C-alpha positions as CSV (number, residue, x, y, z in Angstrom):
1,M,26.0,86.8,52.7
2,K,24.8,90.5,54.0
3,I,27.3,93.4,55.2
4,L,26.4,96.7,56.7
5,I,29.0,99.2,56.0
6,A,29.0,102.4,57.8
7,D,31.3,105.4,57.3
8,D,30.5,109.3,56.9
9,H,32.8,109.4,54.3
10,A,31.6,108.0,50.6
11,I,34.8,107.6,49.4
12,V,35.9,105.9,52.2
13,R,32.6,103.3,51.8
14,K,33.2,103.0,47.9
15,V,37.0,101.5,48.8
16,I,35.7,99.4,51.6
17,R,32.8,97.8,49.1
18,Q,35.3,97.5,46.0
19,I,37.4,95.2,48.5
20,I,34.4,93.3,49.9
21,S,33.4,92.9,46.2
22,E,36.4,91.5,45.1
23,F,36.7,88.5,47.5
24,Y,33.0,88.2,48.3
25,A,31.5,88.3,44.8
26,D,27.9,87.1,46.1
27,A,27.9,89.5,49.0
28,E,25.0,91.9,49.5
29,I,26.4,95.3,51.0
30,E,24.4,98.2,52.3
31,E,26.2,102.1,53.4
32,V,24.9,104.0,56.2
33,S,26.4,107.6,56.5
34,N,26.1,107.8,60.3
35,C,25.8,105.9,63.9
36,F,21.8,106.4,63.6
37,D,21.0,104.8,60.8
38,L,23.7,101.9,61.4
39,I,21.3,101.4,64.8
40,Q,18.3,101.5,62.8
41,S,19.4,99.4,59.8
42,A,20.8,96.4,62.2
43,R,17.2,96.6,63.8
44,L,15.5,96.2,61.0
45,Q,17.6,93.6,59.2
46,K,20.2,90.8,60.1
47,F,23.5,91.4,58.9
48,D,26.2,88.7,59.1
49,I,28.8,91.4,60.1
50,I,28.8,95.4,60.8
51,I,31.6,97.3,59.4
52,S,31.8,100.4,60.9
53,D,34.1,103.9,61.5
54,L,34.8,104.6,64.8
55,S,34.0,108.2,64.6
56,M,31.4,109.9,63.0
57,P,29.0,112.7,63.6
58,G,26.6,112.8,67.3
59,K,27.0,109.0,68.1
60,N,30.6,107.9,68.2
61,G,31.5,103.7,67.0
62,L,31.8,102.6,70.9
63,E,28.6,103.9,72.3
64,T,26.7,102.2,68.9
65,I,28.5,98.6,70.1
66,K,27.0,99.3,73.3
67,D,23.2,100.5,72.1
68,L,23.1,97.4,69.9
69,R,23.9,94.9,73.0
70,A,21.7,96.4,75.1
71,E,19.1,95.6,72.5
72,G,19.9,92.2,72.1
73,I,21.3,92.9,68.8
74,D,24.6,90.0,68.7
75,T,25.5,90.8,65.0
76,P,29.2,90.9,64.9
77,I,30.8,94.8,64.4
78,L,34.5,95.2,62.9
79,I,35.7,98.5,63.9
80,L,37.3,100.3,61.1
81,S,39.2,103.7,61.9
82,M,41.6,106.1,61.9
83,H,42.6,106.1,65.2
84,P,46.1,104.0,66.3
85,E,44.7,100.3,68.0
86,D,46.3,101.4,71.3
87,Q,43.6,103.8,72.4
88,Y,40.9,102.3,71.0
89,A,41.2,98.7,70.5
90,L,40.5,97.0,73.4
91,R,37.7,99.9,74.5
92,V,36.4,98.1,71.6
93,L,36.3,94.9,72.2
94,K,35.2,95.4,76.1
95,A,32.4,97.3,74.5
96,G,31.2,94.0,72.6
97,G,32.9,94.6,69.4
98,S,34.2,91.5,67.4
99,G,37.8,93.3,66.0
100,Y,39.5,96.5,65.1
101,L,41.6,97.2,62.5
102,T,43.5,100.9,61.4
103,K,42.4,102.2,57.9
104,E,45.9,102.0,57.0
105,S,45.5,98.2,57.2
106,A,46.4,96.2,53.8
107,P,43.1,94.8,52.1
108,E,44.2,91.5,52.6
109,E,44.0,91.7,56.0
110,L,40.8,93.3,56.0
111,V,39.3,90.3,54.5
112,K,41.8,88.0,57.0
113,A,39.8,89.9,59.9
114,I,36.3,89.4,58.2
115,N,37.0,85.7,57.5
116,H,38.1,85.6,61.2
117,I,35.0,87.0,62.6
118,L,32.0,85.6,60.5
119,S,34.2,82.1,61.9
120,G,32.8,83.2,65.3
121,K,36.0,84.8,66.6
122,K,37.8,88.2,67.7
123,Y,39.7,89.6,65.4
124,I,42.8,91.2,67.5
125,S,46.3,92.1,65.8
126,E,49.9,90.9,67.5
127,S,50.0,93.9,69.2
128,V,47.0,94.4,70.6
129,A,47.4,90.8,71.7
130,E,50.3,92.1,73.6
131,Q,48.6,94.9,75.0
132,L,45.6,92.6,76.8
133,L,48.7,90.2,78.4
134,F,50.4,93.6,79.9
135,Q,47.2,94.3,81.3
136,I,46.8,90.7,82.5
137,E,50.2,90.9,84.1
138,D,51.1,94.1,84.9
139,K,50.0,94.5,88.6
140,H,50.8,98.1,88.8
141,E,48.4,101.0,88.8
142,R,46.9,101.7,85.2
143,P,47.8,104.8,83.3
144,L,45.4,107.7,84.1
145,H,43.9,107.7,80.7
146,E,42.1,104.9,81.2
147,R,40.3,105.5,84.0
148,L,38.0,107.5,81.8
149,S,35.1,106.1,80.1
150,D,34.7,106.2,76.5
151,R,33.2,109.1,75.7
152,E,35.4,111.3,78.9
153,F,38.2,109.6,76.5
154,T,37.2,111.0,73.3
155,V,36.4,114.3,75.1
156,F,40.1,114.3,76.7
157,K,41.5,113.5,73.3
158,M,39.5,116.7,71.8
159,I,40.5,119.1,74.8
160,A,44.4,117.8,74.2
161,T,44.3,118.9,71.0
162,G,43.6,122.5,72.0
163,K,39.8,122.6,71.2
164,T,37.3,124.6,73.2
165,V,34.1,123.2,75.3
166,G,32.0,125.1,72.7
167,E,33.9,123.3,69.9
168,I,33.6,119.8,71.4
169,A,30.3,120.4,72.1
170,E,29.1,121.5,68.5
171,E,31.1,118.5,66.9
172,L,29.5,116.1,69.3
173,H,26.2,117.3,69.1
174,L,26.1,117.9,72.8
175,S,25.5,121.0,75.2
176,V,28.5,123.0,76.4
177,P,27.0,122.5,80.2
178,T,27.2,118.7,79.2
179,I,31.1,119.1,77.6
180,S,32.0,121.3,81.1
181,T,30.6,118.1,83.1
182,Y,32.5,115.7,81.0
183,R,36.1,118.0,81.7
184,A,35.4,118.0,85.7
185,R,35.0,114.5,85.7
186,I,38.4,114.1,83.8
187,I,40.0,116.4,85.8
188,E,38.9,114.7,88.8
189,K,39.7,111.6,87.9
190,T,43.5,112.1,85.9
191,H,44.1,114.8,88.7
192,L,45.6,116.8,85.8
193,K,44.6,120.3,87.1
194,S,44.3,122.4,83.3
195,N,43.9,122.1,79.7
196,S,48.0,122.5,79.6
197,E,48.7,119.5,81.8
198,I,46.2,117.2,79.9
199,T,47.7,118.7,76.2
200,R,51.4,117.9,78.1
201,Y,50.1,114.3,79.4
202,A,48.5,113.4,76.0
203,L,51.8,114.3,74.4
204,M,54.1,112.0,77.1
205,Q,51.6,109.6,76.1
206,G,51.2,109.6,72.6
207,I,48.0,109.8,72.8
208,V,48.1,112.7,70.4
């Protein structure tokens, strides 16, 4: 079995490697520290599963999944992230990911998720399954933040935490005008008129 681990923190990669090695002694494991190297490795080699962080410098995990799927690379991707499931799990699945776990999950759950995905299935927790059912059954309008694209939602969260346009641009490796455009789209889609309103809304929704 061939596994690729992608995370920008060496300690996290080491922990994941140790867990995998304990349960899959014969697994061949490779590591990368960013999404650009992840994509390059996935182009050159065939992995049974990719385990990736969501937030890494430059391109994020959601964009990476979409890019790989657009190239016809169908390697199963399990996202292992610090972000709560209710914020990103459904976005990951819609992007073409195979599962989502938080980094607080027990090692046994990681192994369970890997086994589930290797059998050709998607892996989601019970809480995410309930969210999916709610979306199917609920006839009411979606929350404001669910109207945002994946990149817009990322910028939305960063604005809500008090970061300036310049700080966001630097962290995401994008230009200030690009971030300003995303901010304008966020305001247009959510009808929240200022950064303070964005922060207030995000706090009320438990997003930050």
